[in-house]
C-alpha positions as CSV (number, residue, x, y, z in Angstrom):
1,X,-8.7,-5.6,17.6
2,X,-6.2,-8.3,15.9
3,X,-5.8,-10.1,13.3
4,X,-7.4,-13.2,14.8
5,X,-10.4,-10.7,16.2
6,X,-11.2,-9.6,12.8
7,X,-11.1,-12.7,11.0
8,X,-13.5,-13.8,13.3
9,X,-15.6,-11.1,12.9
10,X,-15.9,-11.9,9.3
11,X,-16.0,-15.5,9.9
12,X,-12.6,-16.6,8.7
13,X,-11.3,-19.5,10.4
14,X,-9.5,-18.1,13.7
15,X,-6.6,-20.7,13.4
16,X,-5.5,-20.6,9.7
17,X,-1.7,-19.6,9.5
18,X,-0.8,-16.2,7.3
19,X,1.9,-17.1,5.0
20,X,4.4,-14.6,4.3
21,X,6.4,-14.4,0.8
22,X,9.2,-11.5,-0.1
23,X,9.2,-11.4,-4.2
24,X,12.9,-10.4,-3.9
25,X,12.6,-8.2,-7.5
26,X,9.8,-6.1,-9.2
27,X,8.5,-8.1,-12.3
28,X,7.7,-4.5,-14.1
29,X,5.0,-2.1,-13.0
30,X,2.3,-3.7,-14.6
31,X,2.7,-7.4,-14.0
32,X,3.4,-6.3,-10.3
33,X,0.2,-4.7,-10.0
34,X,-1.7,-7.6,-11.9
35,X,-0.2,-10.2,-9.7
36,X,-2.0,-9.0,-6.9
37,X,-5.1,-9.1,-8.4
38,X,-4.2,-12.8,-9.6
39,X,-3.1,-14.1,-5.9
40,X,-6.7,-12.2,-5.0
41,X,-8.6,-14.6,-7.5
42,X,-6.0,-17.7,-6.4
43,X,-7.7,-16.9,-2.7
44,X,-11.3,-16.7,-3.6
45,X,-10.8,-19.9,-5.3
46,X,-8.9,-22.0,-3.3
47,X,-5.6,-22.0,-4.6
48,X,-4.1,-20.3,-1.7
49,X,-4.8,-19.1,1.8
50,X,-4.5,-15.8,3.7
51,X,-1.1,-14.8,2.2
52,X,0.9,-11.6,2.6
53,X,3.3,-10.7,0.0
54,X,6.1,-7.8,0.3
55,X,7.9,-6.2,-2.9
56,X,9.6,-3.1,-3.4
57,X,8.0,-1.6,-6.8
58,X,9.3,-0.5,-10.1
59,X,8.7,3.6,-10.6
60,X,5.0,4.0,-10.9
61,X,1.8,6.4,-10.8
62,X,-0.9,4.2,-10.0
63,X,-4.1,6.6,-11.1
64,X,-7.4,5.7,-10.3
65,X,-10.9,5.2,-12.2
66,X,-11.6,8.8,-11.7
67,X,-8.7,10.3,-12.8
68,X,-8.9,9.0,-16.5
69,X,-12.4,10.9,-17.1
70,X,-10.6,14.1,-16.4
71,X,-9.3,16.4,-19.5
72,X,-5.7,16.4,-18.8
73,X,-5.1,12.4,-18.0
74,X,-2.5,11.5,-21.1
75,X,-1.0,14.5,-19.8
76,X,-0.5,13.5,-16.6
77,X,0.6,10.2,-17.7
78,X,3.3,11.5,-20.3
79,X,4.3,13.4,-17.1
80,X,4.8,10.4,-15.6
81,X,6.6,8.9,-18.3
82,X,9.5,12.1,-18.6
83,X,9.9,11.7,-14.8
84,X,10.8,7.6,-15.3
85,X,7.4,6.1,-14.0
86,X,4.9,3.7,-15.6
87,X,1.7,5.2,-15.5
88,X,-1.1,2.9,-14.4
89,X,-4.8,2.5,-13.8
90,X,-5.8,0.3,-10.5
91,X,-9.0,-1.0,-9.9
92,X,-9.5,0.5,-6.7
93,X,-10.8,3.9,-6.0
94,X,-8.7,6.9,-5.1
95,X,-6.7,9.5,-6.7
96,X,-2.7,9.0,-8.5
97,X,-0.2,7.7,-6.2
98,X,3.3,7.0,-6.5
99,X,5.9,4.7,-5.6
100,X,9.1,3.4,-6.2
101,X,12.0,1.7,-5.2
102,X,12.3,3.2,-1.5
103,X,8.6,2.0,-1.0
104,X,7.6,-1.0,0.2
105,X,4.3,-3.1,-1.1
106,X,2.2,-5.1,1.5
107,X,-0.8,-7.0,-0.5
108,X,-2.5,-8.9,2.4
109,X,-4.6,-11.6,0.3
110,X,-7.9,-13.5,2.5
111,X,-10.2,-16.0,0.9
112,X,-13.6,-14.8,2.6
113,X,-16.5,-16.1,1.9
114,X,-18.4,-12.8,3.0
115,X,-15.8,-10.5,1.7
116,X,-17.9,-7.2,1.6
117,X,-18.7,-7.5,5.6
118,X,-16.2,-5.8,8.0
119,X,-14.4,-3.7,4.6
120,X,-14.4,-0.4,6.9
121,X,-13.1,-1.8,9.7
122,X,-10.0,-3.3,7.9
123,X,-9.3,0.1,6.9
124,X,-9.1,1.4,10.5
125,X,-7.4,-1.8,11.6
126,X,-4.5,-2.2,9.0
127,X,-3.9,1.6,9.2
128,X,-3.5,1.4,13.1
129,X,-1.3,-1.7,12.6
130,X,1.2,0.1,10.0
131,X,1.2,3.1,12.0
132,X,2.4,1.1,15.2
133,X,4.8,-0.5,12.9
134,X,6.6,3.2,12.4
135,X,6.2,4.4,15.7
136,X,7.9,1.1,15.9
137,X,10.7,2.6,13.9
138,X,11.1,5.8,15.4
139,X,8.5,7.4,13.5
140,X,5.9,9.6,15.2
141,X,2.7,8.3,13.2
142,X,-1.0,8.9,13.7
143,X,-3.8,7.5,11.4
144,X,-6.1,10.1,9.3
145,X,-6.4,12.4,6.2
146,X,-4.1,15.3,6.3
147,X,-5.5,18.9,4.7
148,X,-3.9,18.8,0.8
149,X,-2.5,15.5,0.6
150,X,-2.3,13.6,-2.1
151,X,-4.8,10.9,-2.9
152,X,-6.9,11.5,0.3
153,X,-8.3,9.3,2.5
154,X,-9.9,8.6,5.9
155,X,-7.4,6.0,6.9
156,X,-4.0,7.2,5.2
157,X,-1.1,7.2,8.0
158,X,1.1,10.5,8.3
159,X,4.1,11.3,9.9
160,X,5.0,14.2,12.2
161,X,8.0,16.5,12.2
162,X,9.7,15.8,15.0
163,X,10.5,19.5,15.0
164,X,7.3,21.2,13.8
165,X,4.1,19.2,14.8
166,X,2.5,21.1,11.9
167,X,4.1,19.8,9.3
168,X,2.8,16.2,8.7
169,X,3.4,14.3,5.5
170,X,1.5,11.1,3.9
171,X,3.5,8.1,4.5
172,X,1.2,5.1,3.6
173,X,-1.8,4.9,1.2
174,X,-4.4,2.0,1.6
175,X,-6.2,0.6,-1.0
176,X,-8.8,-2.2,-1.1
177,X,-10.4,-5.1,-3.8
178,X,-13.3,-7.1,-2.3
179,X,-14.5,-10.2,-5.2
180,X,-17.1,-13.0,-3.9
181,X,-14.8,-15.3,-1.9
182,X,-11.7,-12.7,-0.8
183,X,-10.3,-9.6,-0.5
184,X,-7.0,-7.7,-1.2
185,X,-6.1,-5.4,1.3
186,X,-2.9,-3.3,-0.4
187,X,-0.9,-1.0,1.6
188,X,2.1,1.3,0.2
189,X,4.9,2.5,2.4
190,X,6.6,5.6,1.4
191,X,10.3,5.0,3.0
192,X,13.3,6.7,1.2
193,X,14.3,8.7,-1.4
194,X,10.7,11.2,-1.2
195,X,12.0,13.6,-3.9
196,X,11.0,11.8,-7.1
197,X,8.2,10.9,-6.2
198,X,6.8,14.8,-5.1
199,X,8.6,15.9,-8.1
200,X,6.0,13.6,-10.5
201,X,2.8,14.0,-8.2
202,X,3.5,17.6,-8.6
203,X,3.2,17.8,-12.3
204,X,0.9,14.9,-13.0
205,X,-1.8,16.8,-10.5
206,X,-1.4,19.8,-12.3
207,X,-2.1,18.3,-15.6
208,X,-5.2,16.7,-14.1
209,X,-6.1,20.0,-12.7
210,X,-6.3,18.3,-8.9
211,X,-5.2,20.8,-5.7
212,X,-3.1,19.6,-3.6
213,X,0.2,20.6,-1.3
214,X,3.3,19.1,-2.2
215,X,4.6,19.4,1.1
216,X,2.5,16.4,2.2
217,X,4.6,14.2,0.4
218,X,7.5,12.9,2.0
219,X,8.7,9.6,3.5
220,X,9.8,8.0,6.3
221,X,13.2,9.0,6.5
222,X,12.2,12.5,6.2
223,X,11.5,11.9,9.5
224,X,14.1,9.4,10.7
225,X,17.1,9.9,9.0
226,X,19.0,7.0,7.9
227,X,15.6,4.3,7.6
228,X,15.6,1.8,5.3
229,X,13.0,0.1,3.4
230,X,14.4,-3.2,4.8
231,X,14.0,-2.1,8.3
232,X,10.5,-1.4,7.8
233,X,9.9,-4.6,6.2
234,X,10.9,-6.5,9.6
235,X,9.0,-3.9,11.4
236,X,5.8,-4.9,9.5
237,X,6.6,-8.7,9.8
238,X,7.0,-8.3,13.3
239,X,3.7,-6.7,13.7
240,X,1.8,-9.3,12.2
241,X,3.5,-11.6,14.2
242,X,2.2,-10.0,17.5
243,X,-0.9,-11.0,15.8
244,X,-1.3,-13.8,14.0
245,X,0.7,-17.4,13.0
246,X,3.2,-16.5,10.1
247,X,4.8,-18.9,8.1
248,X,7.5,-17.7,5.4
249,X,7.4,-19.3,1.8
250,X,9.1,-18.7,-1.3
251,X,7.8,-16.3,-4.1
252,X,7.4,-18.9,-6.5
253,X,5.7,-21.5,-4.4
254,X,2.7,-19.3,-3.7
255,X,3.1,-17.8,-7.4
256,X,4.7,-19.4,-10.4
257,X,3.4,-17.4,-13.4
258,X,6.0,-15.2,-13.7
259,X,6.0,-15.0,-17.4
């Protein structure tokens, strides 16, 4: 399936161009998360068309709604601060996920009259798209939940250690926000410097009382030494170019309310 076929299936005009914008600096953990939702609002009201936003986030732990109802949530949030990560609560589901400057966030925003239709197919399609992107830069990547992973999901993208096929690490987590008139599909690709992510997840999950295997937390450069966020970002754009017509624009031309 291509992005065009996915769009056709969801009654989106097949010839729409996808606008690619690179947010070249973080506006802070909370603002970065809010901007994705604000872009979704712009899309559903006709303010923007299909848009792909790429950025490197500030150190953040995004908790799921269920996490906030656990008795250890406040302790988990403090553990994040102790590690230099800002604790936030996202509107999408799932459990806590951590990211920082060594990760790439890909927000795909699409106006869509019937946004609920095909929501599961988006997880499958974009999971495979990102797995292929990682394979293109040398990672042995596949789609599927691995035992003990943090923020578990059926369509997580994981990497396989070249020297030990039994050692698999989660590299991409995905989440989706669907509203009347549009959808936001957000992916976080962990590329560099996995140690701080593993450390903050270890302490925050312990505070929440959630079981997981810290060995499942890693980064793409653990599997392909020297791999950079820039190389993965370029590969993501190249992968999209194989499925859709792209045009590049300045971030401020799509979203100008940075205050």
